C-alpha positions as CSV (number, residue, x, y, z in Angstrom):
1,X,232.0,202.3,197.0
2,X,228.3,202.1,197.8
3,X,226.9,202.9,201.2
4,X,225.7,199.9,203.1
5,X,222.3,201.3,203.8
6,X,220.3,201.9,200.6
7,X,218.3,205.1,200.1
8,X,215.3,203.1,198.9
9,X,214.5,199.6,200.3
10,X,211.4,197.6,199.6
11,X,211.0,194.1,201.1
12,X,208.3,191.8,199.8
13,X,206.0,194.8,199.1
14,X,202.4,194.4,197.8
15,X,200.3,197.5,197.1
16,X,196.7,197.9,195.8
17,X,194.5,200.7,194.7
18,X,191.4,201.3,196.7
19,X,188.6,198.9,195.6
20,X,191.0,196.7,193.5
21,X,190.4,193.0,193.8
22,X,194.1,192.1,193.3
23,X,197.4,193.6,194.1
24,X,198.9,196.2,191.7
25,X,202.4,195.4,192.9
26,X,203.3,191.9,193.9
27,X,206.2,190.8,196.0
28,X,208.5,193.7,195.2
29,X,212.0,193.5,196.8
30,X,214.6,196.1,195.7
31,X,217.3,198.3,197.1
32,X,218.6,201.5,195.4
33,X,221.6,203.3,196.7
34,X,222.6,207.0,196.8
35,X,223.5,208.4,193.5
36,X,222.1,205.6,191.3
37,X,220.3,206.3,188.0
38,X,217.5,203.8,187.4
39,X,215.4,203.5,184.3
40,X,212.1,201.6,184.8
41,X,210.7,200.0,181.7
42,X,208.0,197.6,180.6
43,X,204.6,197.6,178.9
44,X,201.7,199.8,179.8
45,X,200.0,198.6,182.9
46,X,203.1,196.8,184.2
47,X,203.1,198.7,187.5
48,X,205.9,201.3,186.7
49,X,204.0,204.4,187.9
50,X,202.6,202.4,190.8
51,X,206.1,201.7,191.9
52,X,207.0,205.4,192.0
53,X,203.7,206.1,193.9
54,X,204.6,203.4,196.4
55,X,208.1,204.8,197.0
56,X,206.5,208.2,197.6
57,X,204.0,206.8,200.1
58,X,200.9,207.5,197.9
59,X,199.6,204.0,197.9
60,X,198.6,201.7,200.7
61,X,201.1,198.9,201.3
62,X,199.1,195.8,202.1
63,X,202.1,193.6,202.8
64,X,205.8,194.1,203.3
65,X,207.9,197.1,204.3
66,X,209.3,200.1,202.4
67,X,211.9,202.6,203.6
68,X,213.3,205.8,202.2
69,X,216.4,207.3,203.8
70,X,215.7,205.1,206.8
71,X,212.1,206.3,207.2
72,X,209.2,203.8,207.1
73,X,207.0,204.8,204.1
74,X,203.9,203.6,205.8
75,X,204.3,205.2,209.2
76,X,206.5,208.2,208.5
77,X,205.2,209.6,205.3
78,X,205.8,213.2,206.1
79,X,209.6,212.6,206.5
80,X,209.6,210.5,203.4
81,X,208.0,213.2,201.2
82,X,210.4,215.8,202.5
83,X,213.2,213.8,200.9
84,X,211.4,212.7,197.8
85,X,210.4,214.8,194.7
86,X,207.9,213.3,192.3
87,X,207.2,214.6,188.8
88,X,203.8,213.3,187.6
89,X,203.2,212.1,184.1
90,X,201.5,214.5,181.6
91,X,200.3,217.0,184.3
92,X,199.0,220.2,182.6
93,X,197.7,223.5,184.0
94,X,194.4,225.1,183.1
95,X,195.1,228.1,180.7
96,X,193.4,230.4,183.3
97,X,195.8,229.3,186.1
98,X,197.0,232.7,187.5
99,X,200.2,231.7,189.2
100,X,203.5,232.8,187.6
101,X,206.3,230.4,186.9
102,X,208.3,231.7,189.8
103,X,205.4,231.2,192.2
104,X,204.8,227.6,190.9
105,X,208.5,226.8,191.5
106,X,208.4,228.3,194.9
107,X,205.5,226.0,195.8
108,X,208.0,223.2,195.8
109,X,209.6,224.6,198.9
110,X,206.5,224.0,201.0
111,X,207.1,220.3,200.7
112,X,210.4,220.9,202.5
113,X,209.6,223.6,205.0
114,X,205.9,222.8,205.7
115,X,202.7,224.0,204.2
116,X,202.0,226.9,206.7
117,X,205.6,228.1,207.3
118,X,206.7,231.4,205.9
119,X,209.2,231.1,203.1
120,X,212.7,232.5,203.8
121,X,215.4,234.0,201.7
122,X,217.0,230.5,201.3
123,X,213.7,229.2,199.9
124,X,213.5,232.0,197.3
125,X,217.2,231.4,196.5
126,X,216.5,227.7,196.0
127,X,213.7,228.4,193.6
128,X,215.7,230.9,191.6
129,X,218.6,228.4,191.4
130,X,216.2,225.7,190.1
131,X,214.8,228.1,187.5
132,X,218.4,228.8,186.3
133,X,219.2,225.1,186.1
134,X,216.3,224.6,183.7
135,X,217.1,227.7,181.7
136,X,213.6,229.2,182.1
137,X,214.6,232.6,183.6
138,X,212.8,234.4,180.7
139,X,209.5,232.6,181.8
140,X,209.7,233.5,185.5
141,X,207.0,236.2,185.4
142,X,204.7,234.6,182.9
143,X,201.4,232.8,184.0
144,X,202.0,229.1,184.0
145,X,198.7,228.4,182.1
146,X,199.9,230.3,179.1
147,X,203.0,228.1,178.5
148,X,203.4,225.2,176.1
149,X,203.3,221.6,177.4
150,X,207.1,221.4,177.2
151,X,207.6,224.7,179.0
152,X,205.2,223.6,181.8
153,X,207.2,220.3,182.1
154,X,210.4,222.3,182.7
155,X,208.6,224.4,185.3
156,X,207.4,221.3,187.2
157,X,210.9,219.8,187.1
158,X,212.3,223.1,188.5
159,X,209.6,223.0,191.2
160,X,210.8,219.5,192.2
161,X,214.5,220.5,192.1
162,X,213.8,223.5,194.3
163,X,213.1,221.0,197.1
164,X,216.7,219.8,197.0
165,X,215.5,216.2,197.1
166,X,217.5,213.1,198.1
167,X,215.4,211.0,195.7
168,X,213.9,212.3,192.4
169,X,211.1,210.3,190.8
170,X,210.2,211.1,187.2
171,X,207.3,209.6,185.3
172,X,207.7,210.0,181.5
173,X,209.6,213.3,182.0
174,X,210.5,213.7,178.3
175,X,207.0,213.2,176.8
176,X,206.5,216.9,175.9
177,X,210.1,217.8,175.2
178,X,212.0,218.2,172.0
179,X,215.4,216.6,171.3
180,X,217.4,219.6,172.5
181,X,215.4,219.9,175.8
182,X,215.8,216.1,176.4
183,X,219.6,216.4,175.9
184,X,219.8,219.4,178.3
185,X,217.8,217.8,181.0
186,X,219.7,214.5,180.8
187,X,222.9,216.5,181.3
188,X,221.3,218.1,184.3
189,X,220.2,214.7,185.7
190,X,223.8,213.4,185.2
191,X,225.0,216.3,187.4
192,X,222.4,215.5,190.1
193,X,223.4,211.9,190.2
194,X,227.1,212.8,190.4
195,X,226.1,215.0,193.4
196,X,224.5,212.0,195.1
197,X,220.8,212.4,194.2
198,X,219.1,209.1,193.5
199,X,217.0,209.2,190.3
200,X,214.3,206.8,189.2
201,X,212.7,207.4,185.8
202,X,209.8,205.7,184.2
203,X,210.3,206.2,180.5
204,X,209.8,204.9,177.0
205,X,212.5,207.3,175.6
206,X,216.0,205.8,175.8
207,X,217.9,208.4,173.8
208,X,220.3,211.0,175.2
209,X,220.8,209.1,178.5
210,X,223.5,210.2,180.9
211,X,227.0,209.1,180.0
212,X,227.5,206.7,182.9
213,X,226.2,203.3,184.0
214,X,222.4,203.0,184.1
215,X,220.5,200.5,186.2
216,X,217.5,199.0,184.3
217,X,214.5,197.6,185.9
218,X,211.8,195.9,183.7
219,X,208.4,195.3,185.1
220,X,205.5,193.0,184.0
221,X,202.2,192.3,185.8
222,X,203.3,194.2,188.9
223,X,206.6,192.4,189.3
224,X,210.2,193.3,188.6
225,X,211.3,190.7,186.0
226,X,214.8,192.1,185.2
227,X,217.2,194.2,187.2
228,X,220.5,194.9,185.5
229,X,223.2,197.5,185.1
230,X,224.3,198.4,181.5
231,X,225.8,201.2,179.4
232,X,223.4,204.0,178.2
233,X,223.5,202.7,174.6
234,X,222.4,199.2,175.8
235,X,219.3,200.3,177.7
236,X,216.8,200.2,174.8
237,X,217.8,196.7,173.7
238,X,217.9,195.5,177.3
239,X,214.3,196.6,177.9
240,X,213.0,195.3,174.5
241,X,214.8,191.9,174.8
242,X,213.3,191.5,178.3
243,X,209.9,192.0,176.7
244,X,210.6,189.5,173.9
245,X,211.8,186.9,176.4
246,X,208.6,187.4,178.4
247,X,206.5,187.0,175.3
248,X,208.1,183.6,174.5
249,X,208.0,182.4,178.1
């Protein structure tokens, strides 16, 4: 049985990038509950990444209201970002970046405890646990800049998990990963959802999805044009059929 109060609630939200002459998101109304697994699909430029940035308080909301865990995204951004972890798309480190994998993962704790607070044993334990979850213990002492794109992707996911988020936002998280890594991470995401973490993923990869009901949102031109629950093996066809329907509208 779902909780009455959603973890994420957007009501008639419009957002725009600075200097834009039209809204990037238009009239977005949605509710997502604790422990839901949401795939956000649609063509390039549809507003998928913008939706994640809006939930995380990174964009100006020009109209409407957005709440995460009961906190207003526009007026209480610090509290929102303590509860939300966001994995950016195709982020890469300079080869000369000196920080080790363990140090990068530990940086995730500052979003929870505060930037200038001293890390405690529990923070170190959370980082080590996240490193174990991603199976990257053998990389812990290596400089992050010397790793492959797929390895860096795992490190950044570990950094986000170290925050123990209530909401996990992932933008194309499988782009640098091989088939085995995708399968492993989807199993991990299934466990997180079962533990009550709310997961929103922007993705074009629909294989190896968690083995439970998936909620699919399809976007076009800054609007949500389809919002439906389906089985994992129906996700790809659901997204593609929504695009075909749109093309013949």
